[in-house]
C-alpha positions, 0 to 999 in steps of 0.5 A: 722324516729328515733330509740331508743337504749340503749348505751353500751361501747365496748372495741374496738379501731378504728381510728379517726372515731367513730363507732357504732355497732348494732345487724345484724338482728336488723340493717336489720329491721331498714334498716341500713347497715354497713358503713351507717352514723348515727346521735345519740343524747342524752340530747341535744348533737349529734354525727355522727358515722359510722354503723357496725354490728355483730351477736355475739358482741352486743345484740338486743336493744343495740347500742355498741360504740367503746372506742374512742367514749367515750373518745371524748364524756364523757357526755354520760353515759353507759346504757343511751337511745340514739336516732338514725337517718339516715344521708342523703348522703353528698353533697360532694359525688357529688363533689367527683364524679366530680373529679373522672370523671375529671371535675373541682371543684368549690370553693363550691365543695372543701369547701363541701368536706373538711367540710364533712371530718371534720364533719365526714360525709364522710366514709373512703371509700369515702375519699379514692375515693377522694384521688385516684381521685387526682392521676388520674387528678391533681388539677388545680391551682384554685383547689389547692387554693380552697382546701388549703383555705377550709382546713384552713377555716374548722379548727383553726388558731393559732394567735400569734400576731407576725409581722414575723412568719417563718416556714421551711418544707421539701417535704419529701422522704429522709430518715433521714432528720431531718434538721428542728430540727436543723433549729428551735433552730438556728432560734429561738435562734436569737429571730425569731418566728418559730412554727414548726408543723409536721405530723407523718410519711406518706411515710417515716420511721419517721416524725419530730413529731415522732423523736421529741417525743423521746425527749419530748411530742409533742401532745399539744393543742393550748393553750399549744402551745401558752405558749411554743412559748411565752416562747421559740419563737418556738415549735416542735409539732405534728399538728394533736392534734391542730385542724389546718387543721383537714381534712388533718389529717384524709386524712393522716391516710387514705394515711398511709396504702398505703404509698402514697401521691400525689404531690398536696395533699402534697402541699395542706397539707403543705401550709394549715398547714403553713397558719393555724399557720399564717406564714409570711415567708416559706422555702420549700425544695424539695429533688430530686433523683432516689429513693426519693418522687420526682424522676426528676428535671422536677417534682420538678420545677412543684411543686415549681411553685405550691408552689409559686402560693399559696404563692402569693394567700395567700400573704406570702413570700416563698423560694422553694429550690430544693435539688438534693440527692443520699443518706439519710441525716444523718446516722440514720433512725428511730425516736430514731436514727434520734433524736440521730443524731440531738443531736450529731449535736446540742451538736457538738459531734465528731461523728456528721453526717456532711451532716445533719449538713450542711443541717441544716445550709444551710436551716437556712440560707435560713430562715434567709435571707428570713426574712431579719435577715441576708443579702444575702450570710451571713445567713450561717455564722450567723447560724454557729455562733449560732450552734458552740457557743452552743446557738442553743443547749441551745435553743433546751433544752428550747424547750424540757423542755417547751414541758415536756421533760428532757433538759439535755439529752445526744445524746448517751443515746438515743438508750440504750436497742435496739437489734442490728445486723450488716450487712456486705458487701458480696464482694469488690466494690463501693456503686453506689446506696442507695435505700431509698425505701428499707431503708423505707421497712426494717425500717418499718419491724423492727417496725418504727415509732411506735417502737421508737428504731427501724431503721437503722444506715448507717455505709457507704454511696454513693460512698464509697469503701468497702471490703468484710466483712466490716460493711455496716449498723446496724439494730436496733429493740425493739425485736428479733422477729422484728429483725428476720423479717428484716433479712429475708427481706434482705435475700430475696433480699431487697437491701439497698446498690448496690455494683459494 
């Protein structure tokens, strides 16, 4: 049964899912409830929306469409009559129920779930149930493969027509670790293709895309991305704008408010994005530590085996590196502060963070040796040469310029304008624990990652001896209000350093 209503623009924004608003009483008579999936049609075009209702914000006879709908479908004119139809319950709902009750998913089940997420046939609530089910019962190896394959199938694939395409990715959970932004220019400066697509922050304070965005735009379409890679051999862009494994991007948005991501979900997400850019050689680092995403070596070994299983199924070469950590990597945590650290390394400044530099070199070596650009044991020497000679910085300047940024940016220009506050030690002692989860919480309170200048600069690190009154770390914010919130959180027991 169809209904016909007049379209109206509503100045309300939402997430990626288009929403339509009906008058509450009219929706009741149509048998429509908030959360129902509806199909609207006009002049041969169709779109799927989720229903919302209101007594006061919309008139009878009118279908209010949130502003992001008009951005996505500019052909619809305000006031135009649209046809409204119910959408039958998505078949994938039954597959989600199977997973909730612990039953194995078939390839058809996995494809139906991902396809319906991409086509907006599942509500955020239904997707949340699916995400939650993966915590209760992890995927089998077959399910991992089926889900990854479905992610790639229901999205675009970047065809660069290169024999060797490499990629490096961190499993995450270590504050400040932007080694990828050092690896990419080092590797690309040697003529190797490395199209780096990254997510925004999920469980961390800043994803690589958030940090690179301090230096240049990261939201490009596939056509522009190809131009950037053709020109520079590399890119550092946000994957969400490329339609590469688009189901993953919607799942990420649902994960974000809880700052949670299951191991299996992360494995699928990473591998789907790598296969979608046609990577032939992949290096993954797995940071392991008490306050990181992977707390135990046993967990890291299981994750490594799953990555290696998927690499074999997709016929790509992979090197999974387990990295024990106790500290953040780098001094800055937050988009601008991490970008400053990266530039200090690439520009070889005296105050560059040595651990970030070493990690960038180490991971570059794994990439160079995996793709046979360097012999075993010689990758670090080659990476050092590219960094110290300035070739890596020159390549990064090319990438920044190609992506629409200013190539002559200096590391020390980045944090100008931030509100700062110094936190000092309350007593003498030695730092025996750095709580990375507390760092994330404080940084988010300061406004990161949306406020680019917000974050923490670590003046001390694990194992340092400190004296009472000595500076431990520096808080950065874009407003005094945000700074006061963070200071209150620290005052009420949110400990970043533990001193004994």
